[in-house]
Structure formats: C-alpha cells, structure tokens
C-alpha angles and dihedrals in degrees: 000000000000125000111270095027118124114241124208123200107207127210129188089263109033139326140254120216117233114197129209121268116276138180092270097110129070119217114195117221111280117240117239126228132203109312093039100258122115119235114234113273115241107246118241120227092226091057089050092048093049093049103038114025131078127154118267122204120325111287094018117151140190130197122241091240093055091046091051092046090055091046092054091049089050090051092052093048090050097044093244132136113247123229118240114271097254092044091050092052091047091049092044090054092046091048094051091051100042099038099052098259095132090138086077104080126192117225109180105301094342133085124214139179 
C-alpha cells in the first residue's frame, strides 16, 4: 500500500472504506519522563475514527476484529500505544454514542452504516 491510496476492509457482506491518515487530528506534545524520552501516547479511538473511517456503501459492515487490526496498524504507524482489544471496542462504542456517530450501528460483533 502506498501513502495516499484508499484502503478497503472487506467483509463477507460489504466493505467499509478506510482512508489514509491526514492532518485532521491534533496530537499535543508528549511529556518526557526521567531519561528524556517520551513514552508512547495511548491512541484515542476518536482520533482513529476521524483519521481512518468513512462510510462505505449503504449496508456495509466490518467485524470488530478487522476494525481492531486496522486500529493497531494505525497506532504503530503513528508511534502510539494501542489500547487492549476489549478496551478499544468499549471506547469505540462509547465514542460512536457520545460523539454523534449514531449512523454507525453495532450488530453483534459487527459494525454497519
């Protein structure tokens, strides 16, 4: 995959489009600790959602495992520490409810638009 290319995560039913990172998120300066190096910042789900998700075609869906796999890849490429799988899903669910993303619906362990 080259920078700037659209990526699609496919499911058995439909697909969701994941788009390449952009300058949409703000990362505050990371504090340093003894020794002068900064520990990796834990990545927020809302930053991930803003940078990587966009709706695919109507009725498209993605499994929680595929979503988490893309999140961990995003974390690595941004030098951030990933949340644990269950914590990520809990935070993803909380973010879609509290940040007005009700168009993302949860159906078992899958998400659809």
